[in-house]
N, C-alpha and C positions, 0 to 999 in steps of 0.2 A: 701327648696329643698327636693324632695321626696327621699325615701330610695333607689329607683332604680338609681336616679341621682347621689347619693353618690358614687356608684360603676362604674359609666360610665367613660370610658377612652376616652377623647375627641379626641386624635390623632387617635385612632383605629376607632372611630365612623366616623371621616372624611374620612379615607381610605375606609371604607365600603360604605360610601355614593358615593365615586368616582366609586367603583366597580358596584354599582347599575346602574350608568349611562350606563355601558356597556351592561346591560340587555335591555335597551331601544333603543339602536342603535348599529350598527355594528362597527362603528369607532367613536372615541371621540377625539376632539382637546383640546389643552390647554385652548383655549378661551371658549369652552363649559363648562369646569370645573369651570372656573372663574365666568361665567354668571349664571350657574344653581345652584351652591352651594354658591354663593356670597363670594368667597374667593379672597384674594389678589393674584396676579400673581405668586409671589415667593413661596407662600405656595402651590398653586395648582401644580406648577412645581415639588416641592419636593415630593408631594404625588404621582404624576405620576412616577417620577424617582424611588421612593421606591418600588412601585408596579411592575415596570419593572425589577428592580434589584432582586426582590424576585420571578420572573418568572410567575407572575400572568397576566401580560399584555405584549404586544410587540409592537414595531413600525410597522406601516403599510408600504407597499412598497414605498409610496411616501415620507416617513420620516417625514411628517408633522402632523400625527395623530397617535392614538394608537388603538389597538384592543385587545380583549381577547386572551391570548396565547392558541393556540390550542395544544392539546396533540397528538403528532404524534408517530405512531408506525412504526419502520423501520425494514425490514427483511434483513438479510445478509446471502447469500450462500457463505461460505468460503471453502477453500481447505481441510485442514487437521489439526487437533489439535496436530498431532505428529511432525509437522515441525516448529522449532523455529522461522524462518523468518515469517511464517504465523501467529504464536502466537503473535509476536511483532506487526504485522499489526492489528490483531484482538484487542489486548489490547489497542493500541493507539486509535482506532476508538471507542471502548467501553467507554474509559475514556472521550473522547471529546463529545460523544453522551450524556452521563450522565450529563456533564457540561452544555450542550445546552438544557437539559430538554427533550431529545428524549428517547423513549422507544425502545431499540435495542434488537432484537431477532436473535441470531446467530445459524446457523446450518452448519455442516461440511459434505461435500459429499465424501471425501476421494478418489477422482479421479474415482468415480463410477457414470457413467451417469444416470443409473436408479435411484440411490439414490438422485442424484442432482434433477431430475424431481419430485421425490416423495416429497423431502423437499420443493421444490418450491411450489408445489400444497398445501402442508400443511401450509406454511407461508401465501400464498395468501388467505387462509380461515380466517386469523386473522385480516381482515380489515386493511391491510397495507396502509400506505401513500406513501411508496417508497421502492424499492428493491435495494440492493447492491449485485452484483454478481462478485465473484472472482473465475474464472473457466477457465482453459486452453483448455477445449474441445470445439472448435468452433462449432461443429455440434450440441451438446446438448444445447449450448447457444442460438442457433437460436430458439429452441423450448421454452426455458425459456422466451426469449424476446416476443415470440408470446403469451404465457400464460399471461404475465404481461400486454401486450397491450390489450388483451381481458378483463382483469380485471380492466383496466383503471389505472394501477399502473405504474408510471414512474420508469425507471431502470437506474442505473449507473454502468458501468462495471469498475472493478478494474484491471488494467494492461493489461488484455486480451480483445480486442475490441469485442463488440457485436452489430450486426446490429440494427440501430435505437436508440441506447443507447448513453448517454453521456459517455465519457471515462475519467477516473482518474487513474494516475499511472505513471510508468516509461516510458520515451521515449526510447523504446527498441533499436532502431537503434543507437541513439546517445550514449546511455550507452555502447553498443557494440563497437562503434568506439573508445570511450574514453579508454576502456579497451585494445582493440587491439593496438592502438597507443602506449599506455604506455608500454605494454609488448614488443612491437617491439623495442622501444627505449632501453629497458634493454637488449634485445637479441643482438642489435647492439653493445652495450657497453661490455657485458660479453662474448658473443660468436662471436664477430666480424660479426654479421649478418648472420651467417651460421645456417641453419636448415636442418635436415634430414627428419623430419616428423612433420605435424601439425594434431593434433587430435581434432575434434570438438565433445565434449562430451555433448550431448543433452538429454532432457527428452523425454518420449514417446509422440507421436502425431506429428502434423505438422501445428501448428497454425500460423497465421500471425505474432503474437508477437514473437514466437520462430524464425521464419525465419528472422524477422527484426533484432533481437539481434545477431543471429549467423552470418548473413551477415555483420552486423556492425563490429563484432570482426575480421572477416577475412579481410575486407576492411581496418580497422585500422591497423592491423598487416602489411598489404602489403604497407602501407604508409612508413614503415621504413625497411621492410625486403622483399626480393624477395621470393615469395612463389608460385611455379607453381601448377596448379590444381592437377597434378599427385601426389603431396606430401600431399594432404589434405585427411584425412580419417574421414568420418562422422559416428558416432556411437550413438545409442540411449539406454538409460537405460529403464528398464521396471519393471513390478511387479515380473517377474521371475528372473531377473538379475539386481542387483543394481550396482552402480558405482564402488564399490570395486571389485566385482567379474568380471565385464566387463573389467575394466582396467587391472586386473591381466592377463586376456586372451589376450587383445590387446597388452600389453607391452611384453608379451611372444612372440607373433607373430612378433613384431617389435624388436626382440632381436638385430639385427644388427645396428639399429638406435641409435646414441649416443647423438643427440641433438634434443629433442622433445618438442614442445610447445603444451600444452593442454588448449584449450579454452573451459571453462565450462559454461554451461547455468546458473547454479546456485551454491550455496554453498554446497549443498548436494553432487553434482557431484565432486566439487573441493576437498572436504574432502575425498571422496572415492578414487580419483585419487592420492591424497597425500599419503594415507595409502598404496595403491598398490605400489607406487614408493619406499616407505620406506621398505616395506616387501621384495621387489625383489632386494634391494640394489642398486637402480638406482636413488636415490635422486639427485645426482649431474648431471644427464642427462636429467632432466625434469624441464620445466618451466611452472608453472600452473597459469592461470588467473581465478579468481572467479568473480561471479556476486551476489551481495547482501551484503556481508561483515558483517555477524552477529558475535557474540562474539567469537565463537571458531575459525572462520577464522581469525579474528583480532589477536587472540592469536598466531596462526601459523605464521602470518606475522611478528611478533616480533622476531621470531627465526632467528638467523644469517644465517644459511645454509638451511633454509626451501625450498623445491621445490616449495612452493606456493609463487610466486614472487610478485603478485599484486592482488587487488580486487577492483571492482567498488562498492562503497557504495551506496545503495539505500535508506538508512535511514528509514527502516520500522517503527521504533518507532515514526516517525513524520508524518506518513500517516494521522492519525486522525486529526492532527492540520490543515492540508490543506483540507481534504475532508469534514469534518462536516460543516464548514461554507458554503461550496458549496452546500451541502445537504439542509441546512436551506434556502438558497436562492431559490433553486428549489421548496421546499415546499411552500414558500411564493409567488410563481408565478413570481419571478423576472427573468429578462433576465440573462442567464449564458452562458459562452463559452462552446462549445461542447466538448472541450478537455482541461484538466488541467494536466500538467506534474509535477511530483515531481522532486526534485533535485537529482543529482548524482555526485559523486566525485571519482576519481581514488585514491586509497590508496596504499601506499608502506610503507616499514619499515621506510623510512625517514620522511614521513609526517603524520604518523598514529596518533601521540600524539596531533597533531593540532586539529583533529576532535574527537578523542576518547582518552583522557588522560588515561595513564596506570592505575591510581588509580581507574578509573571507569569501567575498563574492567572486564566483567564477564567471566565465564568459560564454559558456555553451548552454544549450538546452531549449526544449519545448516541453509542453505538457502532454 
């Protein structure tokens, strides 16, 4: 035996011999490894299994052969690093992307359409395999979609639909209905179904996702409570006036109303409405519905006399678990559904621990 052979690791050499086969052909079958390397079938299978587990090869679309694992770079245009709900979405996607062997590059546009387009163009220069876009501005999303199409980069929209893109995220109408129905049931029980005012506390803009969620909340509420159009007040937060400031003003204007339902587009708005109600000493006159249900909202739900009566959980921490396998299938050229919805559940004080045990509840967050 030569000196070189003394240091040769047979198992490693066999694995490298298998990898060499992938330099000769695009796809390799188990039978190819058996025939070319003169291995027994069980050994060949274990070698392929090990190389797949270590991320060096992957199954082809037909599932009967293997190919070299491609290194994919994914761009993600996300909303804002200052919003805990978005942070949970980002972190979940980042964790699962790393687990799948994808390179993920995240950029935040902070609700600035010019910045969104600038970041999109910057990412597209990085030889992307796919773009994820989490953006409520429908008009700017049209431009992003066009830029991605011109670059030959597929795009997946998160929560907010984009023309020509696959959609992943919350079924906004159904999440709205679930929340409205749940709040309506509580109003029927606590206030005998009587309401003086319904405030729909929306974010800026007027996207299809916003309209669907808000319409759902109103329709759901009306399933249990009579709500004439004249009693519904639509208000929008913006950069100049956040939910707390806006609700201070609105509640002051509605001083004579004693039973008010506040349907909030997201957790940020719900927490602002909650603080305004408490500051003005009107906590017992307000029934707030939130959408998102991050940690701070869940903490408020646990309080016995909180104006925040219920929240629809969107489970942002689980977005990555559902989205990344979908991304991988798109990258492999496999057939995928045009829309995938995440789960949502109505949370109240009575069922909160079933989904989020108190021992795991954190103290930060907005939606």
